[in-house]
matplotlib code that plots the C-alpha trace (Angstrom):
import matplotlib.pyplot as plt

x = [-35.9, -34.9, -31.2, -30.0, -29.7, -26.1, -24.2, -23.7, -20.6, -21.0, -17.6, -16.0, -16.7, -14.9, -14.1, -10.7, -9.2, -5.5, -3.1, -0.3, 2.8, 3.5, 1.2, -1.5, -4.1, -6.0, -8.6, -9.7, -6.4, -5.5, -2.3, -0.4, 2.4, 5.0, 6.2, 5.1, 6.9, 4.9, 5.0, 5.2, 8.4, 9.8, 8.9, 10.9, 13.9, 14.1, 14.3, 12.2, 14.9, 15.4, 11.7, 11.6, 14.2, 12.2, 9.0, 10.7, 12.9, 11.0, 13.8, 15.9, 19.2, 22.7, 24.6, 26.3, 23.0, 21.4, 24.4, 24.1, 20.4, 20.9, 23.6, 21.1, 18.7, 21.5, 22.4, 18.8, 17.7, 18.6, 15.9, 16.5, 16.2, 12.7, 11.3, 12.9, 11.3, 7.8, 8.2, 9.9, 7.6, 4.4, 2.0, 2.5, -1.0, -0.8, -2.1, 1.0, -0.5, -1.0, 2.6, 3.8, 1.6, 3.0, 6.6, 6.3, 4.7, 7.4, 10.1, 9.2, 9.6, 12.8, 14.0, 17.5, 18.8, 17.8, 14.0, 13.3, 10.5, 13.0, 14.9, 11.8, 10.7, 14.0, 13.6, 10.1, 11.3, 14.4, 12.9, 9.5, 10.9, 13.2, 10.4, 8.1, 10.9, 11.8, 8.2, 8.1, 11.3, 10.1, 6.8, 8.5, 10.9, 14.0, 16.4, 16.1, 18.6, 20.5, 20.3, 23.2, 24.7, 25.3, 21.6, 18.9, 15.4, 13.9, 16.9, 17.4, 13.8, 14.1, 17.4, 16.1, 12.9, 14.6, 18.1, 19.8, 21.0, 18.0, 17.9, 18.9, 15.8, 13.5, 15.0, 14.5, 10.8, 10.1, 11.8, 9.4, 6.4, 7.4, 7.9, 4.4, 2.9, 4.9, 2.0, -1.5, -3.2, -5.4, -6.6, -8.1, -4.8, -3.0, -5.9, -5.8, -2.1, -2.6, -5.4, -3.2, -0.3, -2.7, -3.0, 0.8, 1.3, 4.5, 5.1, 5.3, 1.8, 0.6, 2.1, 0.7, -2.8, -2.3, -1.4, -4.5, -6.6, -4.9, -5.7, -9.4, -10.5, -12.3, -8.9, -6.1, -6.3, -7.6, -4.2, -4.4, -8.0, -7.0, -4.3, -6.5, -9.2, -6.6, -5.3, -8.9, -9.6, -6.4, -7.3, -10.9, -9.8, -12.6, -12.3, -12.1, -15.4, -17.5, -15.8, -16.5, -20.0, -20.6, -19.1, -21.4, -24.5, -23.7, -23.5, -19.8, -17.5, -14.5, -11.5, -8.9, -11.4, -12.5, -11.1, -12.5, -10.6, -9.8, -12.4, -10.1, -7.2, -5.2, -1.8, 0.1, -1.8, -0.2, 3.3, 2.3, 0.6, 3.9, 5.8, 3.2, 3.6, 7.4, 7.5, 4.8, 6.8, 9.9, 8.3, 7.4, 3.9, 0.5, 0.3, -1.2, -1.0, -3.0, -5.6, -5.9, -6.3, -9.2, -10.7, -10.5, -12.0, -14.9, -15.9, -15.5, -17.8, -20.3, -20.0, -18.9, -15.8, -14.8, -18.3, -19.3, -16.2, -14.6, -11.1, -8.3, -6.7, -3.2, -4.3, -5.2, -1.6, 0.4, -0.6, 0.8, 4.0, 4.5, 3.6, 6.1, 8.8, 8.1, 6.3, 3.7, 0.1, -0.7, 2.3, 0.8, -0.9, 2.1, 4.2, 1.8, 2.3, 6.1, 6.0, 3.4, 5.4, 7.3, 4.1, 2.7, 5.8, 6.1, 2.4, 2.8, 5.7, 3.7, 0.9, 3.4, 4.8, 1.5, -0.6, -4.3, -6.1, -8.4, -11.9, -14.8, -18.4, -21.0, -24.7, -26.8, -29.7, -30.9, -33.8, -34.3, -36.2, -35.8, -36.5, -34.5, -36.4, -35.2, -33.9, -36.6, -39.3, -37.9, -39.7]
y = [-31.4, -27.8, -26.7, -25.2, -21.4, -20.4, -19.0, -15.3, -13.7, -10.0, -8.4, -12.0, -12.5, -15.7, -16.7, -18.4, -17.2, -18.1, -20.3, -18.5, -19.3, -15.7, -14.7, -16.2, -14.5, -16.3, -13.9, -15.9, -16.4, -13.7, -14.4, -13.0, -15.2, -14.3, -17.5, -19.3, -17.0, -14.9, -11.3, -10.1, -12.2, -10.7, -7.2, -7.9, -9.7, -9.0, -6.0, -4.8, -5.7, -9.2, -9.7, -8.6, -11.2, -13.8, -13.0, -12.9, -16.0, -18.3, -18.4, -16.3, -15.0, -15.6, -12.5, -12.4, -12.9, -10.1, -7.8, -8.6, -7.9, -4.6, -3.7, -4.3, -1.9, 0.7, 0.6, 1.6, 4.1, 7.2, 8.4, 8.7, 12.2, 11.4, 10.2, 13.0, 15.6, 14.1, 14.1, 17.5, 19.4, 18.0, 20.7, 21.6, 20.6, 17.3, 14.2, 12.3, 9.0, 10.3, 11.4, 8.1, 6.2, 8.3, 7.9, 4.1, 3.9, 6.0, 3.6, 1.3, 4.1, 5.4, 2.0, 0.8, -2.8, -5.7, -5.3, -8.6, -9.0, -9.1, -6.1, -4.1, -5.2, -4.1, -0.7, -0.2, -1.1, 1.1, 4.1, 4.5, 5.9, 8.2, 9.5, 10.2, 12.0, 14.0, 15.2, 16.2, 18.3, 19.9, 21.0, 22.6, 24.4, 22.4, 20.5, 16.7, 14.8, 11.9, 8.5, 7.1, 3.6, 3.2, 3.6, 1.1, 1.8, 3.3, 5.3, 6.6, 7.8, 9.8, 11.2, 12.1, 13.7, 15.8, 16.3, 15.1, 11.9, 10.2, 9.2, 5.5, 4.5, 6.4, 4.6, 1.3, 2.2, 3.1, -0.1, -2.1, -0.1, -1.0, -4.6, -4.8, -3.6, -5.9, -8.3, -9.1, -11.8, -11.1, -7.6, -5.2, -3.8, -7.1, -8.7, -5.8, -6.4, -10.1, -9.6, -7.3, -9.8, -12.6, -10.9, -11.3, -7.5, -6.4, -6.1, -2.3, -2.2, -4.5, -2.3, 0.8, -0.7, -1.8, 1.7, 3.0, 0.5, 1.4, 5.1, 4.4, 5.4, 2.0, 0.3, 2.7, 6.0, 5.1, 5.9, 9.4, 9.7, 8.8, 11.3, 14.1, 13.2, 13.6, 16.8, 18.1, 17.1, 19.0, 22.1, 22.1, 21.8, 19.4, 16.3, 13.0, 11.7, 14.6, 14.8, 11.1, 11.4, 14.1, 11.9, 9.0, 11.3, 12.4, 8.8, 8.9, 6.0, 6.3, 5.4, 2.8, 0.1, -3.1, -5.2, -7.3, -10.4, -10.1, -11.1, -10.2, -7.7, -7.0, -8.6, -5.7, -3.3, -4.9, -4.1, -0.6, 0.1, -0.6, 1.6, 4.4, 4.4, 4.5, 7.4, 9.3, 9.2, 10.4, 13.1, 16.7, 17.9, 16.3, 12.8, 11.1, 7.7, 8.7, 10.2, 6.9, 5.1, 7.5, 6.7, 3.0, 3.4, 5.5, 3.1, 0.2, 2.0, 2.6, -1.2, -0.3, -2.4, -5.8, -7.0, -6.5, -8.3, -5.0, -4.2, -1.7, -2.3, -1.5, 2.1, 3.2, 3.4, 3.6, 7.2, 8.6, 6.6, 8.2, 11.6, 11.4, 10.5, 13.7, 12.1, 14.4, 13.3, 13.1, 10.7, 8.1, 6.1, 6.4, 5.0, 2.0, 1.6, 1.7, -1.1, -3.1, -2.9, -6.0, -8.0, -6.6, -7.6, -11.0, -11.7, -10.7, -13.1, -15.9, -15.3, -15.5, -18.7, -20.6, -18.3, -18.5, -15.4, -14.2, -14.0, -14.0, -13.8, -11.2, -12.1, -10.1, -8.5, -6.1, -6.1, -8.6, -8.5, -4.8, -3.9, -1.4, 1.8, 3.7, 7.1, 9.1, 7.2, 7.9, 10.4]
z = [-11.9, -12.4, -12.4, -9.1, -9.1, -9.7, -6.6, -7.3, -5.8, -6.2, -5.8, -6.1, -2.4, -1.3, -4.9, -5.3, -8.6, -8.1, -6.3, -4.5, -2.4, -1.6, 1.3, 3.5, 5.6, 8.4, 9.5, 12.5, 14.3, 13.0, 11.0, 8.0, 6.5, 3.8, 2.2, 5.3, 7.7, 10.2, 9.1, 12.7, 13.2, 10.0, 11.3, 14.4, 12.9, 9.2, 6.8, 3.9, 1.3, 2.8, 2.8, -0.9, -1.7, 0.2, -1.7, -5.1, -4.7, -2.2, 0.4, 2.6, 1.0, 2.2, 3.2, -0.2, -2.0, 0.0, -0.7, -4.4, -4.4, -2.6, -5.2, -8.0, -6.3, -5.7, -9.4, -10.4, -7.8, -9.8, -12.1, -15.9, -17.3, -18.7, -15.5, -13.5, -15.9, -15.3, -11.6, -11.1, -13.5, -12.1, -10.8, -7.1, -6.4, -8.2, -6.3, -5.2, -6.2, -9.7, -9.9, -8.5, -11.0, -13.9, -12.8, -12.5, -15.9, -17.4, -16.2, -19.1, -21.6, -20.2, -19.0, -18.2, -18.1, -20.3, -20.1, -18.5, -15.9, -13.1, -14.4, -14.7, -11.3, -9.8, -11.5, -10.0, -6.5, -6.8, -8.6, -7.0, -3.7, -5.5, -7.7, -4.7, -2.7, -5.8, -6.2, -2.5, -2.9, -6.2, -4.9, -1.9, -4.2, -3.6, -5.9, -6.0, -3.8, -5.4, -3.6, -1.7, -2.2, 1.5, 2.4, 2.1, 0.6, 3.7, 4.8, 1.2, 1.0, 4.2, 3.1, -0.4, 1.0, 3.7, 2.3, 5.5, 7.1, 8.7, 12.3, 12.4, 14.4, 12.1, 9.1, 10.9, 11.7, 8.1, 6.9, 9.2, 7.8, 4.3, 5.2, 6.8, 3.5, 1.3, 0.4, 1.6, -0.4, -3.3, -2.4, -5.0, -6.3, -6.3, -8.2, -10.7, -11.2, -11.7, -14.2, -16.2, -16.0, -17.1, -20.5, -20.8, -20.5, -18.9, -15.1, -15.2, -16.7, -13.9, -11.2, -12.8, -12.8, -9.2, -8.1, -9.9, -7.8, -4.6, -5.2, -4.7, -1.2, -0.6, -0.9, 0.2, 2.0, 5.5, 7.1, 5.7, 6.8, 10.4, 10.5, 9.0, 11.7, 14.5, 13.1, 12.8, 16.4, 17.5, 15.5, 16.6, 20.3, 20.8, 23.0, 21.2, 22.5, 21.4, 18.0, 17.4, 18.6, 16.1, 13.3, 14.3, 14.5, 11.0, 9.8, 9.1, 9.7, 11.9, 9.7, 10.8, 12.0, 10.4, 7.5, 4.8, 5.8, 9.5, 12.0, 14.9, 15.3, 12.2, 13.1, 11.3, 13.5, 16.6, 15.3, 14.3, 17.7, 19.5, 17.1, 17.3, 21.1, 20.9, 18.4, 20.3, 23.5, 21.7, 19.5, 20.6, 20.0, 20.4, 21.8, 18.8, 20.4, 23.5, 21.2, 19.3, 22.6, 23.4, 20.0, 20.7, 24.2, 22.9, 20.2, 22.6, 25.0, 22.2, 21.4, 17.8, 17.9, 19.2, 20.1, 16.4, 15.1, 14.2, 15.4, 14.6, 11.3, 10.0, 9.0, 12.5, 13.7, 10.5, 9.8, 13.0, 12.5, 9.0, 10.4, 13.2, 10.7, 8.8, 5.8, 4.4, 5.0, 1.3, 0.9, 3.2, 0.4, -1.9, 0.9, 1.1, -2.7, -2.4, 0.2, -1.8, -5.0, -3.8, -3.6, -6.9, -8.8, -7.1, -7.8, -11.4, -11.8, -10.1, -12.7, -15.6, -14.3, -14.5, -16.6, -17.6, -18.7, -16.0, -17.5, -15.0, -16.1, -15.2, -14.5, -17.0, -15.3, -18.0, -20.4, -23.2, -26.5, -26.9, -30.6, -32.6, -33.5, -36.5, -35.5, -37.4, -35.5, -32.0, -29.8]

ax = plt.figure().add_subplot(projection="3d")
ax.plot(x, y, z, "-o")
ax.set_aspect("equal")
plt.show()
């Protein structure tokens, strides 16, 4: 009897490589849970910082515990001189994800606090929004704005980016957006972070690697692609249907549809769709939400979505939400990274708690028995 052929999982498809209590995705329902709590319910009732506490600690905080946690973030929001120099002297045309990755990495060089995993994680959560906002100000020729202790993460970012008190509802919307990006199973960037953590490297290294993975267009970037598509439609003065028909004829994929783990509608997209409709109704200029509805209608008519198990994902609507809040288009993926920093740090800590070095194998498919030819005998 011959041994059975090994099951090959290219891209680690459906391979379980870790146990987690942090987030759970049911692609058929569909459903996303943080610590057993429905993410859609959290988006309606909770906040980004309370959700961060939940993911880090395994339970909801009391009011005093949440206030203490927020105080720890407030104490760390300002950038050290070294990190500020990196951010503010970056070239104007630098890719924002590169700047964010460099700033996060530098927090371990110019660190504050006691250097524990928790302390470093707090610094990442607190300083990443400050660094991104400071870069946005610097490339536009403005001085950096210091964070305020009376504002939470989302409100502080808008304040530091624009230099003025943010609209309360805008801050709430950004807070919800960050919450919905907080964690999402063992996606490519989270897996990258856990692999780094499994070597017993520090949490800042894990997050820096995760940011590098998210920068790749096959993982992050679709929200920016959607917004750039809508802006191009607006500038070209074409109707949505003819524009999309041209894309499909050229073999291009329409961004914002389909997901590796969801067979039905991405539950995060349902929340973002409601928000996108709200901000579109209250914002002057093009009706981005109606344009997205036209995109959906066209692809449905073409039987490109739903019937093929492809539905809108979180990126279809999140881009127009960020754009309506005044966030630069090339900041969309960094905003994703800021929200996901909660999950990356929580996942790294979970890896440390029950660690085993992640060491998968590759199936060798190259030649065998190749003989060495001395260099003088080579043609």
